N, C-alpha and C positions, 0 to 999 in steps of 0.2 A: 503494499497499500504505502502510495507515495501520501505524504502528510503537507499542509499548508505549510509556509515558510516561518519561519522563529519572527514574531514581533506584530504577525499580518493577524486578520480574526474574516471568520463568515458572519454573515449578519443572515439569519435563516431568519429573523422575523424583526421587519422594516418598520411595525408601528409608531416607536418612539421617535424612530429616524425621521420619519415621514413627516411627524409631525412637526416636532424641531425646526424642518426646512419650511414646510406650510404657513407657519407661526412668523415664523421670522420675517420671509418673505412678506407678510402680511402684515406684521409691526413697522419694516426697513421703511415698507411703499409710505406710512403715514409721514414719515422723517425726510420726503422727497427723495431716496436712494433707487439706485438704478442698476440691474441684474445686468452682471457682465460675470465673461469667463476668461480665464487666459491660459496659455500649456501648462501642461505639468512637465514638460523638460524646458529648461532653461539653458543660457552659457552661465557655467559656474562666476564666470566673470562679475555678474552681477548680483549675485549674494557676497564674494569676497568684497567688494565694492563697497553694498550697501549694511553688511551686517558688521562688518570687520573683519580680517585675518585673523583676529586671537579671539575671536566668541568661540568658546565649543563648537556653537554648528559648522561651522566653516572649518575650524582647523580638525574635529573629531568626526561628525556628526554627517556630513553628506553624502549621500548617492551618488558616484562620477558614473560617468559612461564612459565605455570606449566603443571608438568611432572607426568607421572603416576609413573612412579617409583621412590623412596627416593634415589635410587642410581644414580642418574643423578644430576649431580650438574646442579649452574642456566643456562637457557641457554635464549636467545633473537631472537628478529628480530633486522640483522643488520644496525644501523645507521648509515654508512659508512663505505666505500672500505678498504681503505689502508691498516687497520689493518689487515683484510681478505685477503690479497693480500701479506703482510710482513707474518700469520700464515703461506698462503700456500707454499712462498719460504723457508724457514723454513719445514715444517713437511714432503715434497716431497724431500729435499737434494737437493736441487737446485744447479748446483756445477758452472757453466759458470755462470760471470758476467761481464759488466753490463746485469741484466735481465732483460729487456723492455719491459713490459706487459700492455695492457688495458682491463677493462670490462667495462659493463653497465649493468644496472640493477636497480629493487627498491629498497631503504633506508626505515627507519622509525623510527620516531622519534616523542613522543607525545609533540608538540607545540600549541599555539594559532595559527589554520588556519588565513590565510590572504593572498594576494594577492600574489603571490608567493612563497610563505611558506605553504606545505599540510604536512601530518604526513605518508601519504605513498608519494616518492615520486620519480624522478627518475634521476640518476646521470650516468655520465660519466665519469671515475676513469682511470688516468693512471700513471705509477709508472717506475723508473728506478732506480733496487735496485744493491748497488755495484760500486758506482763512487764517488767518492770524489770531484773530479775535480768541479772547482767553474766554471768553462768555461761550462759547465753542465748547470748546472740552468742557465744563459744566453740563449744558446741554446734550452732549456726547454721552457721557456718565450718567444723566438722568435718564438718557433713552435707554441704555441697558438696563439699569435700576429697575425701568417700570415693567420689559420686557420680562426678566427674571423674576420680580415680585408678583406681578400683575397678571402677565399669562401663563407663565407657569407655576403661579401659584409657590415657587421656592422662599422660605421662610432663614434655613440656618445656613444663610450667608455673609462675609463681612466685604466690605469694602476696605482699600486699603491705598494711598496717596502717597506720592512723594513729587518733591518739584525739583529738579536738575540743573535750572538756572541757565543760562548762556553758558558759554565757552570759554568767556574771561572767569566767572563765578567757578565755575569746576578747574582753572588753573590755579585759581589762588586756594581752594579747597586740599586741592592733588600735593600743595609744598605743603598745609599741616598735617596731610594725611600719611605722606611720605615721612614725614616726622615722626608722627605716632608709632605707625608700625614698624623704624629703626630701631627703636625703644623697645618695638616688645619682638623681636625679630626672632628670638628664643623660643616664643610661642607658638608664633604661627604655622599654619603647616606648608607643605613645598609647594603643594601649587599656590597659592596667597601672596609667596615667597614670589614664586614664577609671575606672577600676574601683576605685582609690584613693580615691577619694571616695565611690562609689555600693558596693559589696562588695569589699572589700581583699583578705579571703582566696581571692577569685576569682584573684588575680592568680598564687595558685599551677599554676592550669590554661593561663598562657601557654604560645605552643607555638611563642615566640622563646628561639633561642638562647640568645643574649647574656641575658635576662634569666633564663634557665633556672641558668645559670650561674652569673650574680648572686645569684641565693636560694638557693642552696647555704649561704650566710653570712648568709641572712633570721634572724632570732627565729622558733622555733618554738612551736605550740602548747603540745608537750609538756612546754614550760619552764616554760609558767605555768599549771599542774596547781595548783587546791586540793588541800585534804588528801583529801577526800571521794570526787575525779576520778583525783589521783595512787593513791591505794587500787586503785580501775577498773581501773583501766592498766594496774598492775601484779599484778590477779588475772586479770587476761584474755592477757595474756603467759603467766602462770605454767602458766594452763588449756589453753592452744593447747598449752604442752610437753608439757602431762600426757599432752595424744591427740594425741599425735605429729603435728602438722597443724607444717608446714614454712611459716615466714614471715619477710617483712622490713619492717621497718619503714622507713617511706618519709615523712619529716616534710612534705613539701610532699601528700599528699595530702589532698585536703579534696572530692572527687565532683561541686563546680560546682554542686550545688543546696539552696537555702535550709533546708531543711528538715531535715537533717541534724547531729550533735551527735552526741559522745564516740566511739563505732565507726564506722570507715569503712573499709570493705578495695575491694580487686578483684584477681581473676584473670588474667594476664596471658601472653602467650605468645609468642613471638619469628619465631613461625609464623606471623604474620598482618602482620607489617609495622608499618607507623607505629600503626594503629590497631590496637593488641596489646591490649585491655582486651576479656575474652568472657563475664565475671561482675562485676559488680561491687555494689554494697549499705551497709547500713550501719545507725544504728539515729537513731529519730526521736522523740521525747519528748511533743511538745507537740502533732504537726502535728492529733492530732485534737479535741483543744480548738479550735484553731485554724480546723478545719472545723466546729464548730458546738455540740461535744460539750459538756455540762458539766462533765465534770472531765478531764482527762490522761487519756493511756491511751498511754505507753510502748509503743513497738516496735520492732522488728528486719524488715527486708527487704532482699531484692538480684531483681537482674534478670539471665539467660541471656541474650546474645543468639545467637538458634537461626543467623543464617547464620555468624558468627566462630565458632560452635561445628561445623558442616559441615563450613568450609575447614580446623577442624586435623583434623575427623574422615579426613576426602578421605585424608590420608596414608598412615592406616591402617586400612583396611578391613578389610582380610583376617582383623584380629586382633579383630573384632564381630561377634558373633550376632546377624548381619543376618538379621530374615525371607527365607526361602527361598519366592519364588512354586511355588504348586505346578504339579508337571507339568500340560501342556498337553494337551489331547485333541483332535481336528480332525475334525470328519464331513465329510466327501466325496462327497454326492449328485452323480451323474455325469449327471443330467439332469435339467429341471423336474420332470419328475413322481414322481420320489423325494424334492424338499422338503419335502411333508406327513411323505414315514416321517421327514424326518433331523431337524426338527422336534420328531418324538413321540421321538425316540431321544435329540435332544440333553437335551430335559426331562426324561428318567429318568434318564440320568448328572447332570443338576445337582442333581436332587431326593439322589442317593445321596454328594451331595457334592463333584464332579466338576468340574473347571476344562475348557471345553468352548469351541469358537468351531465356528460350521458354515461351507462357505463357498459362498455362494450367489449367488457373479457368473456366475458359468456359464460359465468359464474352460473350455480343455480339460483331460485327466484330466492329463497330464502336467506343464502347468502349476500344475494345485493343489498336485498332489503339492512342485512346486517350494517352492509358498509357504509349504508346512506344514512342510518341511523350514526353511526363511528363517525361520517364527517360532518353532523351535526346539521341535515337537512331540515329545511322547514316543510317541505313536501317532497314527495316520490310522486313521477310521471310514471303507469305500469302500460306498457302498452304488450299485451299481447297474439294471439290468432282472431283472437276474439275482438278486440277493439281494435284490429287491421281491418278485419271486416266488417265492420259497423261505422266506422269511421270515427270513433269514440278512444277517450283515455278514461283511465280510473286512476284515480287523483285521491292520494293518501295524505292528511295532515298527520306529520311524524312527532306535533307535540300533542295535540287532544285523542288520536286516531281515528279520527271521521274519516270514514273512506265516500268520497263524489265519482260518480259514474255520469261523463257529459262527452258532447260533439267534441271533439278537435279545433271546431271553428270557435268553441266559446270559451277554451285554456286560458287566455291571455284577457278575458272581462273576470272570469273567476279569479283568478289570481290578482288580478288590483285591486280588485274588492276585498 
């Protein structure tokens, strides 16, 4: 037996998955987002330039592809969608801003599979490209909070936010942080020692508990904000309060990707265990120009992990307005002589929007009735030699057990009634 690739999964019941896609599509349309798609395969350089060479995604987790032509530069399976959407904005010469778009689909990262983490996983990604207003950040976070709380009826989650300031703010903070780390070099782990020299803010992503305990005493970026960024940070907090968004300030939240600045946020839940973030994002004001545009387009975006959201929704599916499967109508021809008639009856019912299954395997009448019951049929429509001769159908209500004998031409009317 050939098994599925490690870190992937088979979806045999897409009820929750489809519910998420349907409801997020409806929700985002109220905020004037347009649904787009981008390729799963992208040039590796796109993510090296946007995410940063020293990020774990680029340095450790990319699925790169071997190409047949030496003229092709490196290609990979996309690890996230923000860079792809930004590339689409630049390449297609989008002029109207803000450009509010969303997409969903599979992403790929070579990570150790565990609860809520897969090597092929699905995300909903949404971006607003071309809006510098800090009020847009508050509106964006409220949009997500409303979806999770009011549409999905989730309660056991928290909103964490931080403010990374501008480049000058981070340069000042990095000097103080470097001094702090050098004083505590004997305590920090080897990964943080390496990050100190290559991408110092990423130390806050460290999973080592000793490091995390130490970093509660580290200098934080919000202590180094310039007047303009400090004003924006205070405005963001005020507007979230006015919009009734409950949040906590997490000074060590940096999101781990190089393009983020100013606002960053995460939605986290204790229902998910160690991998507790199910939605995260933030502002990226210089990514568009970094990817070749003639000018910067201040932007904000976020991604929702569909698999992690499904884990949370499984706990209270009874509170969701999940789409109900249509009632099943099973046609039972008692012999091969009735197969053609069964096909015609099925075609008539399906044209009238009924869900229909035909049992054509030639089992006994008793066996086929058992199968109809097992499949959860609402009605069984039986056609034997007598029904064929008289152009009738025997209809059995599988719930009440009531039998009805009627003309074939009356079946649709009877079932609709």
